[in-house]
C-alpha positions as CSV (number, residue, x, y, z in Angstrom):
1,M,190.0,98.2,268.1
2,A,190.5,95.8,270.8
3,Q,187.7,95.1,273.2
4,T,188.2,94.0,276.7
5,R,185.9,92.4,279.1
6,G,187.3,92.3,282.4
7,N,190.8,91.1,282.2
8,L,190.4,89.1,278.9
9,A,191.6,90.7,275.8
10,I,189.9,89.8,272.5
11,R,191.6,90.5,269.3
12,E,189.7,92.2,266.7
13,Q,188.5,89.8,264.1
14,E,189.8,90.3,260.6
15,K,187.2,91.0,258.0
16,Q,186.9,88.2,255.6
17,Q,187.3,89.2,252.1
18,T,184.0,88.7,250.2
19,S,185.4,89.0,246.8
20,Q,184.6,86.1,244.6
21,Q,187.5,84.3,243.3
22,Y,187.3,82.0,240.3
23,R,187.4,78.5,241.5
24,Q,188.8,76.1,239.0
25,K,187.1,72.8,238.9
26,T,188.8,69.8,237.5
27,T,186.9,66.8,236.1
28,V,188.6,63.6,235.2
29,V,187.5,62.4,231.8
30,T,188.4,58.8,231.1
31,R,188.5,57.8,227.5
32,R,187.6,54.2,226.9
33,V,190.2,52.4,225.0
34,E,188.8,50.5,222.1
35,L,189.2,46.7,222.3
36,P,191.9,45.2,220.1
37,M,190.8,43.3,217.1
38,R,192.0,39.9,218.4
39,E,189.9,40.3,221.5
40,K,186.8,41.3,219.5
41,M,187.2,38.3,217.3
42,L,187.6,36.1,220.4
43,Y,184.4,37.4,221.9
44,L,182.6,37.1,218.5
45,T,183.8,33.5,218.1
46,S,182.7,32.6,221.6
47,V,179.2,34.0,221.0
48,L,179.0,32.1,217.7
49,I,180.0,28.9,219.4
50,A,177.4,29.4,222.1
51,V,174.7,30.1,219.5
52,A,175.7,27.0,217.6
53,L,175.5,24.8,220.6
54,C,172.1,26.2,221.6
55,S,170.9,25.6,218.0
56,I,172.1,22.0,218.1
57,V,170.4,21.3,221.4
58,A,167.2,22.9,220.1
59,W,167.4,20.9,216.9
60,R,167.8,17.7,218.9
61,Y,164.7,18.5,221.0
62,V,162.7,19.2,217.9
63,H,163.9,15.9,216.4
64,I,162.9,14.0,219.6
65,Y,159.5,15.8,219.6
66,D,159.0,14.7,216.0
67,L,159.9,11.1,216.8
68,N,157.5,11.0,219.7
69,H,154.8,12.4,217.5
70,Q,155.5,9.7,214.9
71,I,155.4,7.0,217.6
72,A,152.1,8.2,218.8
73,T,150.7,8.3,215.3
74,V,151.9,4.7,214.6
75,Q,150.5,3.5,217.9
76,S,147.1,4.9,217.2
77,E,147.1,3.4,213.7
78,T,148.2,0.0,215.2
79,N,145.4,0.2,217.7
80,Q,142.9,1.0,214.9
81,I,144.2,-1.9,212.8
82,K,143.9,-4.3,215.8
83,K,140.3,-3.2,216.3
84,D,139.6,-3.8,212.6
85,I,141.2,-7.3,212.8
86,A,139.1,-8.2,215.8
87,Q,136.0,-7.0,214.0
88,A,137.0,-9.1,210.9
89,E,137.5,-12.2,213.2
90,R,134.0,-11.7,214.7
91,D,132.5,-11.3,211.2
92,K,134.4,-14.5,210.1
93,Q,133.0,-16.5,213.0
94,V,129.5,-15.2,212.3
95,L,129.8,-16.1,208.6
96,R,131.1,-19.6,209.3
97,Q,128.2,-20.3,211.6
98,A,125.8,-19.0,209.0
99,I,127.1,-21.1,206.0
100,V,125.3,-24.3,206.8
101,P,121.9,-22.8,207.6
102,T,122.1,-20.6,204.5
103,A,123.0,-23.5,202.3
104,L,120.3,-25.7,203.7
105,A,117.8,-22.9,203.2
106,Q,118.7,-22.6,199.5
107,G,118.1,-26.3,199.0
108,L,121.6,-27.7,199.1
109,I,122.3,-31.0,200.8
110,Q,125.2,-31.6,203.1
111,A,127.7,-34.2,202.1
112,T,128.7,-37.1,204.4
113,D,131.6,-39.4,204.2
114,H,129.3,-42.3,203.3
115,E,127.4,-40.7,200.5
116,P,129.6,-38.9,198.0
117,I,128.0,-36.3,195.7
118,F,128.6,-36.7,192.0
119,V,128.4,-33.7,189.7
120,D,128.0,-34.2,186.0
121,R,130.8,-32.7,184.0
122,R,128.6,-31.4,181.2
123,S,126.6,-29.2,183.5
124,G,129.6,-27.0,184.2
125,E,130.5,-26.7,180.5
126,E,127.2,-25.1,179.6
127,T,127.8,-22.0,181.7
128,K,131.2,-21.3,180.0
129,P,131.0,-18.8,177.2
130,D,132.1,-20.1,173.8
131,A,135.3,-18.5,172.6
132,N,134.8,-19.5,169.0
133,N,131.6,-17.5,168.5
């Protein structure tokens, strides 16, 4: 039925059908295509090359670390040997200075250029052991 309001005519609104229709949904499924064997081998080779290079670099760093450790060890040994040599030099000087007083204290006499000291040859033979006995 048409309704009128004043001079305006309004059409009757059609009733919407409320019946449920099946709505078809479409989903796009993309299948991943498997990589070809050549490309797989290329990727594998590139990864292996990268690992090899990293291993070589790491090995070189380990070698350098080992050399530095050996250098430090040799330097510490050298310093210790230098200290031992210096101590031996001091001991040598002390002993040289103590030779004459020790010899005089034991009753030995000091030789001069004007008075030579003569030692009897037979006195040294008595101390040797006899091989014929």
